C-alpha positions in Angstrom: 0.1 -0.1 -0.4 1.6 2.4 -1.2 -0.1 6.7 -2.6 1.1 7.8 -5.6 3.6 9.9 -3.9 5.9 13.3 -5.3 8.6 14.0 -4.5 10.5 17.7 -5.3 13.7 17.1 -4.8 15.6 20.3 -3.6 19.3 21.2 -3.1 20.3 21.8 0.6 20.1 18.9 2.9 18.1 20.6 4.9 15.4 21.2 2.2 15.7 17.6 1.4 15.4 15.8 5.1 12.3 18.0 5.1 10.9 16.7 2.1 11.7 13.1 3.7 10.0 13.9 6.5 6.8 15.3 5.0 7.0 12.4 2.9 7.0 9.8 5.8 4.3 12.3 7.2 1.9 11.6 3.9 2.0 8.0 3.7 1.8 7.7 7.3 -1.7 9.2 7.1 -2.9 7.2 3.6 -2.2 4.3 5.4 -3.8 4.8 8.6 -7.2 6.6 6.1 -6.7 3.1 4.0 -6.4 0.5 6.9 -9.0 2.3 9.2 -10.9 5.0 7.5 -11.9 7.8 9.0 -11.1 6.1 12.1 -8.0 6.2 10.7 -8.1 10.1 10.4 -9.2 10.5 14.0 -6.3 8.4 15.2 -3.8 10.0 12.8 -4.6 13.4 13.8 -4.5 12.4 17.6 -0.9 11.1 17.3 -0.2 14.8 15.8 -1.3 16.3 18.6 0.4 14.0 21.4 4.2 14.3 19.5 3.1 18.0 19.9 2.5 18.5 23.5 5.5 16.0 24.0 8.3 18.1 22.3 6.3 21.2 23.5 6.8 20.1 27.3 10.3 18.2 27.0 11.3 22.3 24.5 9.5 24.0 28.2 12.0 21.3 30.2 15.0 22.0 28.8 14.6 25.8 29.4 13.7 25.0 32.5 16.5 23.0 33.3 18.8 26.1 32.2 17.7 28.2 34.7 
């Protein structure tokens, strides 16, 4: 199961890494929706919310320990 993915090649390594992350994220969303339908889409968004919260908490803890 793979989507018809579009990949735009950019020269710099940072842009290349960004494109890979975006591509993986699009594939993850596609697979969850194909497997579980609307529930898969909800699962995808809940995973994104959880990842964002964990990232924010880690950033908060990094600044908290530096003081």
